[in-house]
C-alpha positions as CSV (number, residue, x, y, z in Angstrom):
1,M,0.0,0.0,0.0
2,N,1.3,3.4,-0.9
3,T,1.8,5.9,1.9
4,P,-0.3,9.0,1.8
5,G,1.6,12.2,2.4
6,T,5.3,12.8,2.3
7,A,7.8,10.1,1.4
8,D,9.6,10.3,4.8
9,R,6.4,9.2,6.7
10,G,6.5,5.6,5.6
11,L,8.0,2.4,6.9
12,R,11.4,3.0,8.6
13,L,13.2,-0.3,8.7
14,I,16.7,-0.6,10.3
15,P,19.1,-3.5,10.6
16,F,19.8,-5.4,13.9
17,R,22.2,-8.1,15.1
18,G,20.0,-11.1,14.9
19,L,20.1,-13.8,17.6
20,R,20.1,-17.2,15.9
21,Y,20.5,-20.8,16.9
22,V,24.0,-22.3,16.4
23,P,23.3,-25.4,14.3
24,E,26.1,-27.5,16.0
25,R,24.5,-27.0,19.4
26,V,20.9,-28.2,18.6
27,G,19.5,-31.4,17.1
28,S,18.3,-29.6,14.0
29,L,17.0,-26.2,13.1
30,A,13.6,-27.6,12.3
31,A,13.4,-29.2,15.7
32,V,13.9,-25.9,17.6
33,T,11.3,-23.9,15.6
34,S,7.7,-23.3,16.4
35,P,4.5,-21.7,15.0
36,P,3.7,-18.3,16.5
37,Y,2.7,-18.5,20.2
38,D,-1.0,-18.0,19.5
39,V,-1.1,-20.8,16.9
40,V,0.3,-23.5,19.2
41,V,-2.6,-25.7,20.2
42,R,-2.3,-26.4,23.9
43,P,-1.6,-28.7,25.6
44,D,-1.0,-31.2,22.8
45,G,1.0,-29.0,20.5
46,L,3.0,-27.5,23.3
47,H,4.1,-30.9,24.6
48,H,5.0,-32.0,21.1
49,L,7.2,-29.0,20.6
50,E,8.8,-29.3,24.0
51,S,9.8,-32.9,23.3
52,A,11.1,-32.2,19.8
53,D,14.3,-30.7,21.2
54,P,15.3,-29.4,24.7
55,H,16.1,-26.0,23.1
56,N,12.8,-25.6,21.2
57,I,11.8,-21.9,21.0
58,V,8.4,-22.7,22.6
59,R,10.3,-22.8,26.0
60,L,10.8,-19.0,25.5
61,I,7.5,-17.9,23.9
62,L,5.2,-20.2,26.0
63,P,7.2,-20.9,29.3
64,Q,5.4,-23.2,31.7
65,A,5.3,-22.5,35.4
66,G,2.8,-22.0,38.2
67,T,2.5,-18.2,38.1
68,V,2.9,-15.5,35.5
69,A,6.0,-14.1,37.3
70,A,7.6,-17.6,37.5
71,R,6.9,-18.2,33.8
72,N,8.5,-15.0,32.7
73,A,11.5,-15.4,35.0
74,Q,11.9,-18.9,33.6
75,A,11.9,-17.7,30.0
76,A,14.5,-14.9,30.9
77,A,16.7,-17.4,32.6
78,T,16.4,-19.9,29.8
79,L,17.4,-17.2,27.2
80,D,20.4,-16.2,29.3
81,D,21.5,-19.8,29.7
82,W,21.2,-20.5,26.0
83,L,23.3,-17.4,25.2
84,A,25.9,-18.4,27.8
85,E,26.0,-22.0,26.5
86,G,26.3,-20.9,22.9
87,V,23.0,-22.4,21.8
88,L,22.0,-19.0,20.6
89,A,24.5,-16.4,19.4
90,P,24.3,-12.9,17.9
91,D,25.3,-12.3,14.3
92,D,28.6,-10.3,14.0
93,E,27.1,-7.2,12.4
94,P,23.7,-5.6,12.0
95,S,21.7,-6.9,9.1
96,L,18.4,-6.9,7.4
97,Y,17.3,-10.5,6.6
98,V,15.6,-11.9,3.6
99,Y,13.3,-14.7,4.5
100,E,11.7,-17.3,2.2
101,Q,9.0,-19.9,2.8
102,R,8.1,-22.5,0.2
103,G,5.5,-25.2,0.5
104,D,1.8,-26.2,-0.1
105,G,1.9,-24.4,-3.5
106,I,3.0,-21.1,-1.8
107,L,6.2,-19.1,-2.3
108,Q,6.6,-16.2,0.1
109,R,9.5,-13.8,0.4
110,G,10.0,-10.8,2.5
111,V,12.4,-8.7,4.6
112,I,12.9,-9.0,8.4
113,G,14.1,-6.0,10.3
114,A,13.5,-3.6,13.2
115,L,10.6,-1.3,12.3
116,A,10.2,2.2,13.8
117,L,7.0,2.1,15.9
118,S,4.0,4.3,15.0
119,G,0.4,4.6,16.3
120,P,-2.7,3.9,14.2
121,A,-3.4,7.7,13.9
122,E,-0.1,8.1,11.9
123,G,-1.4,5.9,9.1
124,I,1.9,4.1,8.6
125,V,1.1,0.7,10.2
126,L,-2.6,-0.2,10.0
127,P,-4.2,-2.6,12.3
128,H,-7.4,-4.4,11.2
129,E,-8.4,-6.2,14.4
130,D,-9.2,-5.4,18.0
131,V,-6.9,-6.8,20.7
132,M,-7.6,-8.4,24.1
133,A,-6.0,-6.5,27.0
134,H,-5.0,-9.6,28.9
135,V,-3.1,-11.0,25.9
136,V,-1.2,-7.7,25.5
137,E,-0.4,-7.7,29.2
138,D,0.9,-11.3,28.9
139,R,3.1,-10.5,26.0
140,A,4.4,-7.3,27.7
141,D,5.4,-9.2,30.8
142,L,7.3,-11.7,28.7
143,M,9.1,-9.0,26.6
144,R,10.0,-7.0,29.8
145,A,11.5,-10.1,31.4
146,T,13.5,-11.3,28.4
147,A,14.3,-7.9,26.9
148,A,13.8,-9.6,23.5
149,H,11.5,-9.8,20.6
150,L,11.2,-13.6,20.2
151,E,9.2,-13.8,16.9
152,P,8.6,-11.4,14.1
153,L,5.1,-9.9,13.3
154,L,3.8,-10.5,9.7
155,L,3.2,-7.1,7.9
156,T,2.2,-6.6,4.3
157,Y,2.7,-3.8,1.9
158,R,2.0,-3.4,-1.8
159,S,4.6,-2.2,-4.3
160,D,3.9,-1.0,-7.8
161,G,5.0,-4.4,-9.0
162,D,8.4,-3.3,-10.4
163,A,11.0,-5.9,-9.5
164,T,13.9,-4.1,-10.9
165,T,14.5,-1.6,-8.1
166,G,13.9,-1.2,-4.4
167,A,13.3,-3.8,-1.7
168,T,11.8,-6.3,-4.2
169,A,14.9,-6.1,-6.4
170,V,17.2,-6.7,-3.4
171,V,15.1,-9.7,-2.3
172,E,15.3,-11.3,-5.7
173,R,19.1,-10.8,-6.0
174,T,19.7,-12.1,-2.5
175,V,17.8,-15.4,-2.9
176,G,20.4,-16.4,-5.6
177,R,23.1,-16.4,-2.9
178,T,24.0,-19.1,-0.3
179,P,21.6,-18.7,2.6
180,L,22.5,-18.5,6.3
181,L,20.1,-21.4,7.0
182,D,18.0,-23.8,5.0
183,T,15.6,-26.1,6.9
184,T,12.3,-27.9,6.3
185,T,9.8,-28.1,9.2
186,E,7.5,-31.0,9.8
187,D,4.6,-29.2,8.0
188,G,6.6,-29.6,4.8
189,F,7.5,-25.9,4.5
190,C,11.1,-25.1,3.5
191,H,12.6,-22.0,5.2
192,R,15.6,-20.1,4.0
193,L,17.2,-17.0,5.5
194,W,19.9,-14.6,4.2
195,A,21.6,-11.6,5.8
196,V,21.7,-8.3,3.8
197,T,24.8,-6.5,5.2
198,D,25.9,-4.5,2.1
199,P,25.2,-0.8,3.0
200,A,24.0,0.0,-0.6
201,E,21.5,-2.8,-0.6
202,R,20.2,-1.9,2.8
203,A,19.8,1.7,1.8
204,E,17.9,0.6,-1.3
205,I,15.5,-1.4,0.8
206,E,15.1,1.4,3.4
207,A,14.5,4.1,0.8
208,D,11.9,2.0,-0.9
209,L,10.0,1.2,2.2
210,L,9.8,4.8,3.3
211,R,7.3,5.2,0.4
212,H,4.8,2.7,1.8
213,Q,2.4,1.9,4.6
214,A,1.7,-1.6,5.9
215,L,-1.2,-3.7,7.1
216,I,-0.7,-5.9,10.1
217,A,-1.5,-9.4,8.8
218,D,-0.5,-11.3,11.9
219,G,0.6,-10.0,15.3
220,H,-1.8,-7.3,16.5
221,H,-1.3,-8.2,20.1
222,R,2.5,-8.0,19.8
223,W,2.3,-4.7,17.9
224,A,0.1,-3.3,20.7
225,T,2.7,-4.7,23.1
226,Y,5.5,-2.9,21.3
227,L,3.6,0.4,21.6
228,R,2.9,-0.1,25.3
229,L,6.6,-0.9,26.0
230,R,7.7,2.1,24.0
231,Q,5.7,4.3,26.3
232,E,7.5,2.8,29.3
233,H,10.9,3.7,27.9
234,T,11.0,7.4,27.4
235,D,14.6,7.7,26.2
236,P,15.2,7.0,22.5
237,G,16.6,3.5,22.0
238,P,15.9,-0.1,20.9
239,W,12.3,-0.1,22.4
240,D,11.3,2.4,19.7
241,Y,11.5,-0.5,17.1
242,G,9.8,-3.8,16.7
243,L,10.8,-7.0,15.0
244,V,8.7,-7.5,11.8
245,L,8.6,-9.5,8.5
246,L,7.5,-7.2,5.7
247,V,6.0,-9.0,2.6
248,D,5.2,-7.3,-0.7
249,T,1.8,-8.9,-1.5
250,A,1.7,-7.4,-4.9
251,R,4.4,-10.0,-5.7
252,Y,3.8,-12.6,-3.0
253,P,0.1,-12.7,-2.1
254,L,-0.8,-14.2,1.3
255,R,-3.4,-16.8,2.0
256,V,-6.3,-15.7,4.2
257,R,-7.9,-18.3,6.5
258,A,-10.5,-18.1,9.3
259,I,-9.9,-18.4,13.0
260,H,-12.4,-20.7,14.7
261,R,-14.0,-20.4,18.1
262,L,-14.2,-23.2,20.8
263,L,-16.9,-22.4,23.3
264,H,-16.0,-24.1,26.6
265,G,-18.8,-25.8,28.5
266,L,-21.5,-25.2,25.8
267,P,-22.8,-28.5,24.3
268,V,-23.8,-28.4,20.7
269,A,-27.4,-29.3,21.6
270,D,-27.7,-26.3,23.9
271,A,-26.1,-24.0,21.3
272,L,-28.6,-25.1,18.6
273,A,-31.6,-24.9,20.9
274,A,-30.8,-21.2,21.6
275,L,-30.6,-20.5,17.9
276,A,-34.0,-22.0,17.0
277,G,-36.1,-19.4,15.3
278,L,-33.2,-17.0,14.9
279,F,-31.2,-18.8,12.2
280,R,-31.9,-21.5,9.7
281,I,-30.3,-24.7,11.0
282,R,-29.4,-27.7,8.8
283,E,-27.4,-30.8,9.5
284,V,-24.8,-31.3,6.7
285,A,-22.9,-34.5,5.8
286,G,-19.3,-35.0,6.7
287,P,-16.4,-35.6,6.6
288,L,-15.0,-32.2,7.6
289,P,-13.8,-31.0,4.1
290,R,-17.3,-31.7,2.7
291,A,-19.0,-29.9,5.5
292,L,-16.7,-26.9,5.0
293,D,-17.7,-26.9,1.3
294,A,-21.3,-26.5,2.5
295,L,-20.2,-23.6,4.7
296,A,-18.5,-21.9,1.8
297,D,-21.6,-22.2,-0.4
298,A,-23.8,-20.7,2.3
299,A,-21.3,-18.0,3.1
300,G,-21.6,-16.8,-0.5
301,E,-25.2,-15.8,0.3
302,G,-24.7,-14.2,3.7
303,N,-23.7,-14.9,7.3
304,A,-23.1,-18.6,7.9
305,F,-21.4,-20.7,10.6
306,L,-20.7,-24.4,11.0
307,L,-21.2,-25.9,14.5
308,A,-19.4,-29.1,15.5
309,G,-18.6,-31.0,18.6
310,D,-21.3,-33.7,18.9
311,G,-20.0,-35.9,16.1
312,G,-22.0,-34.1,13.4
313,F,-21.9,-30.8,11.5
314,H,-24.7,-28.2,11.7
315,L,-24.9,-25.4,9.2
316,V,-26.3,-22.2,10.7
317,D,-27.2,-19.4,8.3
318,R,-29.9,-16.8,7.3
319,P,-30.0,-14.8,10.6
320,D,-33.2,-13.1,11.6
321,E,-33.1,-9.5,10.5
322,A,-34.7,-8.3,13.7
323,L,-32.0,-10.0,15.8
324,L,-29.3,-8.2,13.7
325,S,-31.0,-4.8,13.9
326,R,-31.1,-4.9,17.7
327,T,-27.7,-6.4,18.4
328,V,-25.2,-5.2,15.7
329,P,-24.0,-1.6,16.2
330,A,-25.4,0.7,13.5
331,D,-22.6,3.3,13.6
332,R,-20.1,1.3,11.5
333,P,-19.8,0.7,7.7
334,T,-22.1,-1.9,6.2
335,A,-19.0,-4.0,5.3
336,W,-18.2,-4.2,9.1
337,R,-21.8,-4.8,10.2
338,T,-22.2,-7.8,7.8
339,L,-18.9,-9.6,8.8
340,D,-19.4,-13.1,10.1
341,A,-17.2,-12.2,13.1
342,T,-19.3,-9.1,13.8
343,V,-22.6,-11.1,13.8
344,L,-21.0,-13.9,15.8
345,H,-19.8,-11.7,18.6
346,S,-22.5,-9.0,18.6
347,A,-25.5,-11.3,18.1
348,L,-24.6,-14.8,19.1
349,L,-22.0,-14.5,21.8
350,D,-23.2,-11.3,23.5
351,H,-27.0,-11.8,23.2
352,V,-28.0,-15.3,22.3
353,W,-25.5,-17.5,24.1
354,R,-24.4,-14.8,26.5
355,I,-20.8,-16.0,26.6
356,P,-18.0,-13.6,27.9
357,D,-15.1,-13.2,25.5
358,D,-12.4,-14.4,27.8
359,P,-10.1,-17.4,27.9
360,A,-12.3,-19.2,30.5
361,H,-15.1,-19.4,28.0
362,I,-13.7,-19.0,24.5
363,A,-10.5,-20.4,22.8
364,Y,-9.4,-19.2,19.4
365,I,-8.1,-22.0,17.2
366,H,-6.5,-21.7,13.8
367,D,-6.6,-25.4,12.8
368,T,-10.1,-26.5,11.8
369,A,-9.6,-30.2,12.6
370,A,-8.1,-29.3,16.0
371,A,-11.1,-27.2,16.8
372,V,-13.5,-30.0,16.0
373,E,-11.4,-32.6,17.9
374,Q,-11.2,-30.5,21.0
375,A,-15.0,-29.7,21.0
376,E,-15.8,-33.4,20.7
377,R,-13.3,-34.4,23.4
378,H,-14.7,-31.9,25.9
379,G,-18.4,-31.8,25.0
380,S,-18.1,-28.2,23.8
381,T,-19.1,-26.3,20.7
382,A,-16.7,-25.4,17.8
383,V,-17.9,-22.5,15.7
384,L,-16.2,-22.9,12.3
385,M,-15.8,-19.7,10.3
386,H,-15.4,-18.9,6.6
387,P,-12.5,-16.6,5.7
388,V,-13.0,-13.0,4.6
389,R,-11.4,-11.5,1.5
390,E,-8.1,-9.7,1.8
391,E,-9.5,-6.7,-0.1
392,L,-12.2,-6.2,2.5
393,V,-9.6,-6.3,5.3
394,R,-7.5,-3.6,3.6
395,D,-10.5,-1.4,2.8
396,L,-11.7,-1.4,6.4
397,A,-8.2,-0.8,7.7
398,R,-7.8,2.2,5.4
399,Q,-11.0,3.6,6.9
400,G,-9.6,3.1,10.4
401,V,-12.2,0.5,11.2
402,T,-11.0,-2.5,13.1
403,M,-12.6,-5.9,12.8
404,P,-13.6,-8.1,15.8
405,R,-10.5,-9.7,17.3
406,K,-9.2,-12.9,15.7
407,S,-11.2,-12.3,12.5
408,T,-8.5,-13.4,10.1
409,S,-5.5,-15.7,9.8
410,F,-3.0,-14.5,7.2
411,G,-0.3,-16.9,6.1
412,P,2.0,-18.6,5.8
413,K,3.2,-17.2,9.1
414,P,6.9,-16.9,9.7
415,A,8.4,-19.7,11.7
416,T,9.4,-18.7,15.2
417,G,13.0,-19.4,16.2
418,L,14.9,-18.6,13.0
419,V,15.9,-15.1,14.1
420,L,15.3,-13.2,17.3
421,R,16.1,-9.6,18.4
422,S,17.7,-8.8,21.7
423,L,16.9,-5.3,23.1
424,K,20.1,-5.5,25.1
425,L,22.2,-5.4,21.9
426,G,20.8,-2.0,21.0
């Protein structure tokens, strides 16, 4: 996305000395990586990652202990130990990093660096989702304790498509060189990372990005955490920047998926009974991919949800207009009022099911099969969502309108553990 206004008000990306795993000190680079903290399905996924390698990055991003203070102290101590033992080590000189992911028919390339922080009113980095205060506080506690950015946010911008100059040209030249690391994770994705240390190439990237604004694709809570911690550090310094991956989606489009809801303690039968007369309810045949096809067909005509957890699949669509008129706020654009996530939270969660939006009652799960499996295991309800279009997300963000939290899942997301940023290194 092009930045409105003057050219010096865009994305200001600077190099940093990345912390990276020393390959000789770990079983494999693939075994120490993790998905982003909010994608790890707990407890199964957490235990799987912890057992993959004693130095898996999940021990830093999701430390396990009895209290919040103990968890964060443990993460800080673990990071210090790994640095002292040479498991992690800083690169010799500040760099920008070119990062590539390839798999599942997707090729994604972007630049990792430290981005100057800016608030939403500045129009440089645009959020598109609301955040939950308790998650921001949790991430802030961890960042304070470790004085580190442990995983990059995923931000997107759109160039004019010219691959002969600017950041895109540097990226394309760089991928022809020998990478710093090359590993394939168990999901089949190949990850490669290069350091851009040449001053002229770094300057070419930095000058190009100053002409653009970015959309937060993944990492709203961490971006909000960056901004909070910047306020706590009044002197200029490393807390004025945040670790990000910037992807030019004019060249490398992202995939947009839905994030599903798991409603703890609400059996499917009770959920459906409360919806009687307010939505059309139909049982649809499985297996899961076939049921999701039915959801996609219904979503093309309006708001639709797929409920699961009792061994079957129940398509819920065609909401009662009177319900929507009395529950959905009318002071927002039509595109926002008709979002599935808006209807789900405003009409269903708040008024029909009366479920508070907190972790004791709702879990947000990216993996569809995992959402269904957990609902069936615990006698709960999984609400499966259909993804929104990327164009709609951008349009609302440009208007300064945020979507309900956890409305989208852009990907592929950067693997956590390939490069970290220490605030102690400046």
